[in-house]
N, C-alpha and C positions, 0 to 999 in steps of 0.2 A: 484433556485437550479443550481449549477454549473453542467456542463456535460463535464467531462474531460477523456481523455485517458492518462493513466500513465504507461510508460514502467516499468516493474518489473524485477529487476536484482537479481538472486540467484546464487552466484558464490563463490567458495572456495578461489580463488586467487585474490589478488588486481589487478594483471595484466588483468584478464578477466573482472573485474568490469570496469577498465579503458577503455578497448577496446569497451565495450558496451556504456559507456558514450560518447566516441568519435563518435560512430555511430549515436547517437540521439541528441547530443548537438546542432548541427546546426538547429535542428527543434524546438528549444526553443523560448522564447518570442522575439519579435522584440524590438530594432533594431538589436540585435546581431544575431537573428535567424529568422525563417520564421513563427513562432507562431503556429505550429501545436500541441505542447505540452507545459506545463508550469512546470512540475515536473517529477521526477523519483522516483521509490520506490526501496529501498535497503532492501532485505530480510536478516534478521539476525537470524541464527540458531546456537544453542550452542552445538549440539550433545547430549543433554539431553532431550529436548522437543521432538525432532525427531532424528532418526539415520542419521544425516547429520550435516555438519559443514561448516560454511561460513566465509568469511572475516568479521571482526568486525568493528564497526564505527571508532574506534581509528586507524585502519589500513588505512583509506581512507583520512586522512587529507591533503595529498599532491596531491590528484586528483583535476583537474580543472573541476568543474561542470558548468562553465560558468554562465549563468543567471538562470539556472534551480533550482527550489526549490526541497527540499528533503523530502521524507517520509522514515522513518525507521520502518519496520514491524518486531517486536520482537516475534519470535517463540522460546522462551527461558524459562528456569526454573523459573526465577524471572525477568520479564521485567524491573522493576524499577531500577535494578542494572546497566542498560545500558544507561539510560537517560543522565547521566553525560558525557559519551563519545561523545554523539551527540552535546553537547553544544560547543565543539571545532569547529565543522563544521558550527555552527551558525555564526561564525565570518566571514565566506566566502560566505554565502548565506543568502538571506533576510528572508527565511521562512523554518523552520524545523518542521515537524510534526512527532510525535512519536506515534506508534500504537502498543499496547501490547495485545497479546493473553491472555484471562482471565483464561484459564484452569490451569495454574501454577502460577498465580498472587496471592500473599499473600493478597494484599489490593488494590482494584480498586481506592479507595480514595487517597491512598498514591502515586499511579502511576500518577494520574492526578495532584496532588500537586507538585510532583517532576518536571513534565513537565512545569507547570506554573512557578516554581521557576527558571528554566533555560530559560524561554522565548520561550518555544516550544508549539506548538499546540498539543492537546492530542486527541487520538482516542483509542477505544477499539475494539478488534477483537474476533470473535467467530469461532471456528472450525466447520466443516461441520455438525456434529451431536450435537453440544453444543446448548442447547435451549436458546431462547431469555430471558427467566426468569433468566438466570445466570447474566444478566446485572443489575447494581445498577441504578435504574431509577432516583434516586436523583442526579445523575451525568449528566443526559442528557444535561442540559443547559450548562455544562462546556466542552462538547465534540464537537470538530469540525467534527468528523466523527465516524461512526461505520463500521468496515470492516467485511464482511461476506465471509467466505471461501466457494466456490462452488466445492472444492475438499478437500481431507484431507490435513491439513497443513503440510509442511515440504519438499515437493519435487515438482519440476516442471514437466510439460509434462503429467499430469493426465487428465482424461476425466471429463468434466462438468457434474454435477448432476442437473437434472431438478427440483428436490424437492426444490431448493433454491428459486424459485419464491414465493412459499407460505411463506417461512421464511422472505423474504423481506416484504411481506404484513403484517405479524404478527409484525415485527419491527415497521412499520409505525403505525399500530393500537395501539401499546403500548405507543405511544405518542412522539416518537423521530422524530424531524423535521429537523435534521441536514443532512449532506451528508452521503449517504449510498454507501460504496465502495464495489465493487465485485472483488474477487480475486480467480483465478483458472480456467483454461480451457476456458478463455475468447477469443472469436473470433467474427467476425461481426454477425453471426447468433445468438449466445448466448447473445450478448450484446443487441440485439433487444428485446429478451425475458426478460432480467433483467431490462432493461429500462422501459418496459411496466409495470412491477411489482412495479417500484418505485425507482430503483437504479439510482444514479447520477454520479458516478465515477467508472472507470474500470481499474484495474491493469492488464496489459497484458504482458505475458512472451513469451511462446513458439511460438505463432502465429507470433509475431513480429520478434523474433530473428532468426527464420527459414526462414524468407523472404529474398530473394536476393535484393529486392527493399524496403528499410525501408519507404521511402516517400510514395510509393504506398500503403503499408500496413497501414500506419497511416491514409491515406486518406480514405481507406476502413472502418477502425474502426470509424473514425469521422463521416462518412456518416451514419453508423449504430446508432450512438449516437444522431444524429440530428433529 
């Protein structure tokens, strides 16, 4: 299992996305960076799934992501509609992973097929109170990851819910052996708990962006993962 820290960016403006990419780009893979991170997560919210609106993938084509790989986490009315936009960014980065919330998804199979069609890795996401039984187990072998929200999807800065540890265990017991991504309220203390339950990747927002020293914050997070 990989054990990665993934800076998570939830912003309305392209300019703010750019600023955050510039803060972490130098910590990407060597030889261009120092190798503390390998990817970033862009949160995409359409104002329908949650009462919030972010920059869309098509808005980000001119951003220099360096050698960082990209995750797009779709908290949208119909995630499959946004996969095409991400294919444009696939031209400038080696790896794009699209992760869709299942709650407003018409067909999990169609989402995975669309991701495969455009050469993207696919993942599915569950909101805090969405049960593991909502996932189509026949798709497990086609998924790179399953993302579990440890807060309610749609807004940054919320508090971590400890009930998520049991949900991680249930996901592993259901037969999924891919990457389990935790998202929401993640900090070193909570990462230790989630890792012990079986999570392998951690999307971190507020803890990282509120830090005055990004490198120190990343090192603290990576120590919690190890």
